[in-house]
C-alpha positions in Angstrom: -53.3 9.0 17.1 -55.9 6.8 18.7 -59.3 6.5 17.0 -62.3 5.7 19.2 -65.6 5.0 17.5 -68.6 6.2 19.4 -72.4 6.1 18.6 -72.3 9.7 17.4 -69.3 9.3 15.2 -65.5 9.1 15.5 -63.6 10.7 18.4 -59.9 11.2 17.8 -57.6 11.5 20.7 -53.9 11.9 20.7 -51.6 9.3 22.1 -49.9 10.0 25.4 -46.7 12.0 25.1 -43.6 10.0 25.7 -41.5 11.3 28.6 -38.4 13.4 27.8 -35.3 11.2 28.0 -33.1 11.5 31.1 -30.1 13.8 30.6 -26.9 14.3 32.6 -27.9 18.0 32.9 -31.3 17.3 34.4 -31.4 18.7 38.0 -31.7 16.5 41.0 -32.7 17.8 44.4 -30.5 16.4 47.2 -30.2 16.8 51.0 -27.4 15.8 53.4 -29.9 14.1 55.7 -33.4 13.0 54.9 -34.9 15.5 57.3 -32.6 18.5 56.6 -34.2 21.8 55.7 -31.4 22.5 53.3 -32.0 21.4 49.7 -29.6 21.8 46.8 -29.8 20.9 43.1 -27.0 19.1 41.2 -26.8 17.8 37.7 -27.9 14.2 37.4 -24.6 13.3 35.8 -22.8 14.4 39.0 -24.6 11.8 41.2 -22.3 8.7 41.6 -23.0 5.3 43.1 -26.7 5.6 44.0 -27.9 3.0 46.6 -30.6 2.3 49.1 -29.3 3.0 52.6 -30.4 3.9 56.1 -27.5 6.3 57.1 -26.6 9.7 55.8 -23.1 11.0 55.2 -21.5 13.6 57.4 -23.0 13.1 60.9 -24.2 9.6 60.0 -27.9 10.4 60.8 -30.2 7.4 60.6 -33.3 7.5 58.4 -36.6 5.9 59.4 -36.6 3.7 56.3 -34.3 2.8 53.3 -33.9 5.9 51.1 -31.9 6.6 48.0 -28.4 8.0 48.6 -25.6 8.9 46.2 -22.4 10.8 46.2 -21.6 14.2 44.7 -18.6 16.5 44.8 -19.2 19.4 47.2 -18.4 21.9 44.4 -21.0 20.4 42.0 -24.0 22.2 43.6 -25.8 24.2 40.9 -28.2 26.0 43.4 -29.3 25.8 47.0 -27.1 24.8 50.0 -26.1 21.6 51.8 -24.7 21.2 55.3 -21.0 20.7 54.5 -17.8 22.5 55.4 -14.5 21.9 53.7 -12.7 22.3 57.1 -11.5 18.6 57.2 -9.3 18.7 54.2 -8.5 20.0 50.8 -11.7 20.6 48.7 -13.5 19.4 46.8 -14.9 16.4 48.8 -17.2 13.6 47.7 -20.2 13.9 50.0 -23.1 11.5 50.5 -26.5 13.0 49.7 -30.1 11.8 50.0 -32.4 11.8 47.0 -36.0 12.0 48.2 -39.2 11.3 46.2 -40.9 14.4 47.6 -38.1 16.7 46.3 -37.9 15.3 42.7 -40.2 14.7 39.8 -41.4 11.1 39.3 -39.3 11.0 36.1 -36.0 11.8 38.0 -36.8 9.7 41.1 -37.9 6.7 39.0 -34.7 6.9 37.0 -32.7 6.3 40.2 -35.0 3.4 41.2 -34.4 1.9 37.7 -30.7 2.0 38.4 -30.7 0.4 41.9 -33.9 -1.6 41.9 -36.9 -1.5 44.2 -36.6 -0.5 47.9 -35.6 -3.5 50.0 -38.5 -4.6 52.2 -36.3 -5.9 55.0 -34.7 -2.4 55.7 -37.7 -0.9 57.5 -36.9 0.3 61.0 
């Protein structure tokens, strides 16, 4: 508790709640390309090798700036859909996905930033 003394007496306020720790079962929203309308959720523990990049997987679409990407197995989707077919080989496949700030809570997004560091300034298009 934090005690603040005012002219009229003592005001007691609670300390800010600490954020819940990150768990492998927390859900992360992902897209195949930064501008795809399809969004899927995967468990955080399923996202491998996060990185800043300018190019999506699959069709190799360019993004307008460096965004966070990672890799998930195509059968790891908990809910939603992604643009992916298993026509090019035996499933499951590791697919590159985009992790956007607008799709995720600050807690989840900032976790990935803490893993890979701040966005590179020199990667702006």
